Structures are given as C-alpha cells and as structure tokens.
C-alpha positions in Angstrom: 17.9 -10.5 13.6 17.5 -13.2 11.2 13.9 -12.7 10.3 11.3 -15.6 11.0 9.9 -15.5 7.1 12.2 -16.1 5.6 12.1 -19.0 2.9 14.8 -22.0 3.7 16.5 -21.3 0.4 16.8 -17.8 1.2 14.7 -16.4 -1.4 11.6 -14.8 -1.1 8.8 -15.6 2.0 6.8 -17.9 0.9 2.7 -16.8 0.5 -0.2 -18.2 2.0 -0.3 -20.9 -0.6 2.3 -22.0 -2.4 2.2 -21.6 -6.6 -0.8 -18.9 -6.1 0.7 -15.6 -7.6 1.8 -13.1 -4.2 -0.3 -10.6 -2.6 0.9 -7.3 -0.9 0.1 -4.2 0.8 1.2 -1.8 -0.8 2.9 0.8 1.8 0.7 4.1 2.5 1.5 6.8 4.7 -1.3 7.3 7.5 -2.5 3.9 6.7 -0.2 1.3 7.0 0.6 1.2 10.7 0.2 -1.5 13.2 -3.3 -1.3 14.0 -4.0 -1.2 10.2 -2.0 -4.5 9.7 -4.1 -6.0 12.2 -7.0 -5.2 11.3 -6.5 -6.3 7.6 -5.2 -9.7 8.8 -8.2 -10.7 10.5 -10.3 -10.2 7.3 -7.5 -12.1 5.2 -4.4 -11.1 5.3 -2.0 -10.5 2.0 1.3 -12.3 1.7 3.1 -9.6 2.5 2.9 -6.6 4.0 5.6 -3.2 3.5 5.6 -0.6 6.0 5.2 3.2 5.9 8.5 4.5 4.7 11.0 5.2 7.0 12.5 9.1 6.4 16.6 9.2 5.7 18.1 12.2 6.8 21.3 13.5 8.7 18.8 13.4 12.2 16.5 10.4 11.0 16.3 7.5 13.4 13.9 5.4 12.7 10.4 6.5 13.5 8.9 4.7 16.6 5.8 4.0 15.8 6.6 2.6 12.7 8.9 0.3 14.8 6.1 -0.9 16.1 4.3 -2.2 12.8 6.9 -4.5 12.8 8.0 -5.5 16.7 4.7 -6.0 17.9 3.4 -7.3 14.3 1.2 -10.6 15.4 -0.3 -10.8 12.3 1.8 -14.0 11.1 2.9 -12.4 8.2 6.1 -11.4 7.3 7.0 -7.5 7.0 9.4 -5.2 4.8 10.5 -2.0 6.0 10.1 1.1 3.9 13.1 3.8 2.8 12.5 6.9 1.5 15.3 9.1 1.0 18.6 10.0 -1.1 22.0 10.4 1.1 24.1 7.3 0.7 25.6 7.4 4.0 22.7 7.7 6.2 20.7 5.2 3.9 23.2 2.8 4.6 23.2 3.8 8.3 19.8 3.2 8.9 19.4 -0.3 6.7 22.0 -1.5 10.0 19.4 0.3 12.5 16.5 -1.8 10.6 18.5 -4.7 10.3 17.9 -5.2 14.2 14.7 -5.5 14.1 12.5 -8.8 12.9 12.1 -7.6 8.6 11.5 -9.7 5.9 14.0 -7.1 3.8 14.1 -3.5 2.8 11.7 -1.8 0.9 13.3 1.4 -1.4 10.5 4.1 -2.0 11.0 5.3 -5.7 7.3 6.1 -6.8 6.0 8.7 -3.8 4.0 11.4 -6.3 4.2 13.8 -3.5 4.8 17.1 -4.7 6.5 17.7 -1.3 8.1 14.7 -1.2 9.7 15.0 -5.4 10.8 17.9 -5.2 13.5 17.0 -2.0 14.8 14.9 -4.9 13.3 11.3 -2.8 10.5 9.3 -4.0 9.4 9.4 -7.7 11.8 12.7 -7.9 14.7 10.1 -8.7 13.0 8.4 -11.2 14.5 11.8 -13.5 18.1 10.4 -12.8 19.2 7.2 -13.2 22.9 7.7 -11.8 21.6 8.5 -8.7 19.1 6.0 -8.5 22.1 3.5 -9.1 24.7 4.9 -6.7 21.5 3.7 -4.6 21.2 1.0 -4.9 24.5 -0.2 -5.1 24.8 1.1 -1.5 21.4 -0.6 -0.3 22.2 -3.6 -2.0 25.6 -3.1 -0.4 24.0 -2.5 3.2 21.7 -5.4 2.9 22.8 -8.9 3.0 19.0 -10.3 2.8 16.2 -9.5 0.8 16.1 -5.7 -1.2 13.0 -4.7 -3.2 12.4 -1.8 -5.0 9.0 -0.2 -5.3 9.1 2.4 -7.9 6.8 4.5 -10.7 7.1 4.3 -14.4 8.6 7.2 -15.1 8.7 10.7 -13.4 6.9 12.5 -16.4 6.7 10.5 -18.8 8.3 6.8 -19.8 11.6 7.8 -21.6 14.4 6.3 -18.9 11.9 3.3 -18.0 14.4 0.4 -19.5 17.2 2.0 -18.2 15.6 2.3 -14.8 14.7 -1.8 -15.0 18.6 -2.8 -16.2 19.5 -1.0 -13.1 16.6 -3.4 -11.0 18.9 -6.0 -12.6 22.0 -4.7 -12.3 22.1 -4.4 -8.6 20.1 -7.4 -8.2 17.1 -6.5 -6.8 15.2 -9.8 -5.5 11.4 -8.0 -5.6 10.4 -5.1 -8.1 6.7 -3.8 -7.5 5.4 -1.2 -10.4 2.4 1.3 -10.1 1.6 1.7 -13.8 1.9 5.6 -13.6 4.4 8.0 -14.0 4.9 10.3 -10.7 3.2 13.2 -12.4 0.2 11.1 -13.5 -0.3 10.6 -9.7 -3.5 8.4 -9.5 -5.6 10.4 -12.0 -4.2 8.0 -15.4 -5.5 5.0 -16.5 -3.3 2.7 -15.6 -0.5 1.4 -17.7 -0.6 -2.0 -17.4 1.9 -2.9 -20.6 4.7 -1.3 -18.6 3.9 -3.4 -15.9 4.1 -6.3 -18.5 7.6 -4.7 -19.9 9.2 -5.0 -16.6 7.7 -8.7 -15.7 9.5 -9.7 -18.9 12.6 -8.0 -18.4 13.3 -7.8 -15.1 14.7 -10.6 -13.6 13.2 -10.8 -9.9 9.4 -11.3 -9.3 7.5 -8.5 -10.6 4.4 -6.7 -8.6 1.4 -5.0 -10.1 -0.2 -2.0 -8.5 -2.8 0.4 -9.6 -6.2 0.4 -10.0 -6.4 -3.5 -8.4 -9.9 -3.2 -7.3 -11.0 -7.2 -6.7 -10.6 -10.5 -7.2 -11.5 -10.6 -10.6 -9.7 -7.2 -11.6 -6.5 -8.7 -10.3 -6.5 -12.1 -12.5 -6.8 -10.2 -14.6 -4.4 -8.0 -14.7 -1.6 -10.7 -14.2 -3.4 -12.3 -17.3 -2.3 -9.7 -18.8 0.8 -8.5 -17.5 2.2 -11.7 -16.2 3.2 -10.1 -13.0 4.3 -12.7 -10.3 1.7 -10.8 -8.5 -0.4 -8.0 -6.9 0.4 -5.2 -4.6 -2.9 -3.2 -3.2 -3.1 0.0 -1.5 -6.4 2.4 -1.4 -8.8 -0.8 -2.5 -7.4 -2.8 0.5 -8.8 0.2 2.9 -12.3 -0.1 0.7 -12.4 -4.2 1.1 -10.2 -5.3 3.6 -11.6 -9.4 2.6 -9.4 -8.3 -1.1 -6.9 -10.7 0.0 -8.5 -13.1 0.8 -10.9 -13.1 -2.0 -7.6 -12.7 -4.1 -6.8 -16.7 -3.0 -10.0 -17.8 -3.5 -10.3 -16.3 -7.2 -6.6 -17.5 -7.5 -7.6 -20.8 -6.5 -11.1 -21.1 -8.6 -13.0 -21.3 -5.3 -15.8 -18.9 -4.8 -15.5 -15.6 -3.3 -16.7 -14.2 -0.5 -19.4 -12.3 -0.6 -18.9 -9.6 1.1 -22.2 -7.5 2.8 -23.3 -4.4 3.9 -23.2 -5.8 7.8 -19.9 -7.2 7.4 -18.8 -3.8 6.1 -20.8 -2.2 9.5 -18.3 -4.8 12.0 -15.4 -3.6 9.9 -16.0 0.2 10.4 -16.5 -0.6 13.8 -13.0 -2.7 14.1 -11.3 0.1 12.4 -12.3 2.7 15.2 -11.5 0.6 17.8 -7.9 -0.1 16.5 -6.8 3.2 15.5 -8.5 4.9 18.4 -5.9 6.5 21.3 -6.9 8.3 24.6 -4.6 10.9 23.8 -6.3 11.4 20.0 -9.0 13.7 20.3 -12.4 12.3 18.8 -12.9 14.9 16.5 -9.6 14.0 14.8 -10.1 10.8 14.7 -13.5 11.0 13.1 -11.9 13.0 10.7 -9.2 9.7 10.2 -12.1 7.8 10.0 -13.4 9.9 7.1 -10.7 9.5 5.1 -11.3 6.1 5.3 -14.4 5.7 4.8 -14.2 8.2 1.5 -13.0 4.9 0.1 -15.7 2.7 1.9 -18.4 4.7 0.6 -17.4 3.7 -3.1 -18.4 0.2 -3.0 -22.0 1.3 -0.3 -24.1 2.8 -2.7 -24.5 3.9 -6.2 -26.0 7.6 -5.5 -23.3 8.5 -3.0 -25.8 8.5 -0.3 -23.4 7.2 2.9 -20.3 9.2 1.8 -22.8 12.3 1.8 -23.8 11.4 5.3 -20.8 10.7 6.4 -18.8 13.7 5.5 -21.0 15.8 7.6 -20.1 13.8 10.5 -18.2 15.9 13.1 -18.3 13.3 16.6 -18.5 9.2 17.0 -22.3 9.3 17.3 -22.8 11.3 14.2 -20.4 8.9 12.4 -22.0 5.4 13.4 -25.5 6.9 13.6 -24.5 7.2 9.3 -23.0 3.8 9.1 -26.5 1.9 11.2 -28.5 4.3 8.8 -26.7 2.9 5.3 -25.3 -0.6 6.3 -27.3 -2.3 8.8 -30.9 -0.5 6.7 -30.0 -3.6 4.8 -27.7 -5.5 6.4 -27.6 -8.8 3.8 -27.2 -6.5 0.9 -23.7 -6.9 -1.0 -21.6 -4.7 -1.1 -20.0 -3.9 -4.2 -17.0 -6.1 -5.3 -16.3 -2.5 -7.3 -16.5 0.9 -6.9 -19.7 2.5 -8.3 -19.2 4.6 -11.1 -18.9 8.2 -10.9 -18.2 7.9 -7.0 -14.7 9.4 -5.9 -12.7 9.0 -2.9 -11.8 12.6 -1.6 -10.1 11.8 1.4 -8.1 15.7 1.1 -11.4 17.3 1.3 -12.0 16.2 5.2 -9.0 18.2 7.1 -9.1 21.9 5.3 -6.6 23.5 5.1 -4.3 20.4 5.8 -0.7 20.3 4.1 0.2 17.0 3.3 3.7 15.8 3.5 3.7 12.9 1.5 2.1 9.9 -0.2 -0.4 10.4 2.5 -4.0 9.1 2.4 -4.2 13.0 1.9 -3.2 12.3 -1.4 -4.6 9.7 -2.5 -7.6 10.6 -3.8 -8.7 8.3 -6.5 
C-alpha cells in the first residue's frame, strides 16, 4: 500500500508548516497506542508519530493492538512503524507484512535501554556490535522501498563507537535519524549530551531529530540552536504536556505560545481516562495505568508535589478524580508550569508493586 503522507518527491513527509523544524512523538511502549495518539492530536499533533515497537522473532507476527495505531489512525499525521529485533530473515519478513499497511516508513529501534531488552541483544544492546548493526541496516534498507529511519542512543556503555555507527547510518541510506543523547547504561538518569546530537547532525547525511529532555517549546528551540538538528522528538514530556507540539510550532514561528491552565489539564486527564478506558480492563487496573501517566503530569501541577502525593494513593476512579478536582479545579486559571518543577520526580514504576517490565515502557521511563 502506498503511504498517503509521502511527499511527491519521495522524501520525508511534509510537516504541519513547511520550513519549520520537525516534531515527532517518541515511540514509548504501553503509551503511544491509538488512544494516546488521538488524545495528543486533539491538543496539537506532532508532524510524525512512531508506533510502539513491533517485536520481531521466529514466532512473531505484527501485534494487532499496535497495528490499530496505523490502520485506524485518524489524526491526519504520518505514522512510522518501529521494529525491534536482530534476526535478519524475520526482520525482512516483518517489513513485508507492515508494507501492506498505511505506514510512512519503517523505523529501527537501536536505543531501548531496558536490561530485559538489551540482554537479548536487541534495541540498545545492538550498539555494542557495529558489524551486526551493519547487517541489519543492509537487510532493512533492501527490504524497505520507501522511508527507512533509525532511533538510536549515542552508545552502549560509552560513546567510543558513535562515529562508526553514524558512518553506518550514512552507508546504508537511512532517511531520518533520531538520536537520544544518552548511552544505554545512562538510562534516563544523566544529563543529555547534546554535543553528540550536534555531532550527528553535522556528520549524518540525513536529517536528525534531537531527543532527550525536550521539556518545553523554549527548550526545544534552545536544543535546536545548540545541535543544529532538523527537529525534535519528544517522549515523556508530551505525556506531561500534550500541548507541547502546538507550542513548539508557535515558538518556532515567533508567535505567542499557548498558555495552559490547571483547568485545561483537568480536561486532559478526563479525555485521557475515557480514551484509554476499556470494558474488559478492570477499574483498579485502569486507575493504576492512569497514575503512571499522571506521574508525569504532576511534575508541573505544583511545586510541593501535593498533587502527586494524593494521586498516588487513589485506588478508584472516584478517588482519582477527587484528587484531580481538588488540585486542578481549586484554581483552574492558574498556569500549568511549562517546565517540570525542580525536584518533582516521576516514578511510574512504583505504581505497580512487583511488576516486571518487559521493556522500554512507562515502568522504565522514570525521570
């Protein structure tokens, strides 16, 4: 099937505003599903969406719930299908299956830092083996007739192989590279090394998206100035602030940036709750999942963390919305902080005691 968003020249899909830096919603397991993409689009869609990763192995078939984020996507924006795996034959087979769907392109995950993932030598684990990366890039480039993109970190334990990996990106004709400016072992804890993103933007022959701690439209503009990247990819801060892509476009255009109030955030929480609700999903489990999203939202509600303290103790829908009403509707016109308050830390992995995260999900994205 020919993707509907490809530009007439066969290059990258056009953004909302031609000539502006690009914006993309980062792929996040258990987050960037159809429901979340629709909610984000309501407040201002990014230029590009990326799916949760399709796991590729001998028994794998493209997961139906991830396919929904492609087949039923009505956001009006291109969707790239992300793969994670290392078996060349099964990677090519999965590409063939996904090309039957309305995708903008195929994206390769070379960055997931979850130990359960990299210990299988996929995701960020592959960054230790440039020869294997070269084989996968060659296989996917041959299998993908259209756009082939990559999301990577700047190394596994260190950055010694970074330039080698960038040369492979060039050699195999990658069309777009997203760079998270930390190593795999740094997870989400360290400062982001924007100088390495700048190095990628200078060395790569394709456009580069800067990823990592893009907290606001102001920070996005500053990061682009520092890195000279073609755009930004935003992950957990889009969970916190779904207006961020609209605000980025306003910032890039030199216009007034949309002011978000606590009352607006109350609307977002309601919309997200209803969008992700499922008759087969018990209320308590749904509330637990919402608390993972709200761990990020709460970083900008109040400087004391009172919202987070109350929200984390909610056990039912009524409990949860009572906390939201108390903290978001008490002063509904008060500004929702564009930046996270200092010292207010998201800890979604604490909301499901005893959970064992399968990979780069809200369980592992904690700060």
